C-alpha positions as CSV (number, residue, x, y, z in Angstrom):
1,X,71.5,-22.3,10.6
2,X,70.9,-26.5,11.0
3,X,74.5,-26.7,12.0
4,X,74.9,-24.5,14.1
5,X,72.1,-25.8,16.6
6,X,74.0,-29.3,15.8
7,X,77.1,-28.1,17.0
8,X,75.3,-26.4,19.7
9,X,73.9,-29.4,20.9
10,X,77.1,-31.3,20.5
11,X,74.9,-34.1,18.4
12,X,77.5,-36.0,16.3
13,X,75.8,-35.1,13.0
14,X,77.4,-32.0,13.7
15,X,80.7,-33.3,11.6
16,X,78.8,-34.2,8.9
17,X,76.4,-31.1,8.5
18,X,79.9,-29.1,8.8
19,X,81.3,-30.8,5.6
20,X,78.3,-30.5,4.0
21,X,78.2,-27.3,4.6
22,X,81.5,-26.7,3.2
23,X,80.8,-28.4,0.2
24,X,78.3,-26.2,-0.6
25,X,79.5,-23.3,-0.9
26,X,80.6,-22.6,-3.9
27,X,77.3,-25.0,-5.6
28,X,75.6,-21.3,-3.8
29,X,78.4,-18.9,-5.3
30,X,77.4,-20.6,-8.4
31,X,73.7,-20.9,-8.0
32,X,73.2,-17.4,-6.6
33,X,75.7,-15.7,-9.6
34,X,73.9,-17.6,-12.2
35,X,70.4,-16.1,-10.6
36,X,71.8,-12.2,-10.5
37,X,73.2,-12.5,-13.8
38,X,69.0,-13.5,-15.0
39,X,67.7,-11.3,-13.0
40,X,69.7,-7.9,-13.7
41,X,69.7,-8.9,-17.3
42,X,74.0,-8.4,-16.7
43,X,76.4,-10.7,-18.3
44,X,78.3,-13.6,-15.9
45,X,81.3,-11.8,-16.6
46,X,79.8,-8.3,-15.4
47,X,78.4,-9.3,-12.2
48,X,81.8,-11.5,-11.3
49,X,83.6,-8.3,-12.2
50,X,86.8,-6.6,-9.8
51,X,87.2,-8.2,-6.3
52,X,83.8,-10.3,-6.4
53,X,85.4,-13.7,-6.3
54,X,88.1,-13.2,-3.5
55,X,84.6,-13.7,-0.5
56,X,83.8,-17.1,-2.0
57,X,87.2,-18.4,-2.5
58,X,88.7,-16.9,0.8
59,X,85.4,-18.3,2.4
60,X,85.8,-21.6,1.3
61,X,89.2,-22.5,1.8
62,X,89.1,-20.9,5.5
63,X,85.7,-23.3,6.1
64,X,87.9,-26.1,4.5
65,X,91.2,-25.6,7.6
66,X,88.3,-25.5,10.2
67,X,86.8,-29.1,8.3
68,X,90.2,-30.7,9.0
69,X,90.3,-29.8,12.2
70,X,86.5,-30.8,12.5
71,X,87.4,-34.4,11.5
72,X,91.4,-34.8,13.0
73,X,90.6,-33.3,16.3
74,X,90.5,-35.8,19.0
75,X,88.6,-32.6,21.2
76,X,85.9,-32.5,18.7
77,X,85.8,-36.4,18.7
78,X,85.6,-36.7,22.0
79,X,83.0,-33.7,22.1
80,X,80.3,-34.7,19.4
81,X,79.4,-38.3,20.1
82,X,76.1,-40.7,20.2
83,X,76.0,-39.7,23.7
84,X,74.2,-36.8,24.7
85,X,76.1,-34.7,26.7
86,X,72.9,-35.8,29.8
87,X,74.0,-39.4,29.3
88,X,78.1,-38.6,29.9
89,X,79.2,-39.6,33.8
90,X,82.3,-36.9,34.9
91,X,85.1,-39.4,36.4
92,X,87.6,-37.2,38.1
93,X,91.0,-38.9,37.3
């Protein structure tokens, strides 16, 4: 939610927050798996049975593509600056 608000407000912090969000995907997945295993009393191998790894891995890879875009794009660099949208002057050239 914080990343979304930073993006909508065109905050210069968005790029860093988006990167941190990407790093937390595997961390949250591991913590969630361990927690489910402990609460239900089943082995981790049973929690990860079937296609349980497909969605988190796909999410991590696709988000990684977007993180690369956010850090390399000139459009993103021009949009998310320290100057707020109200402080920018439009030019016709």
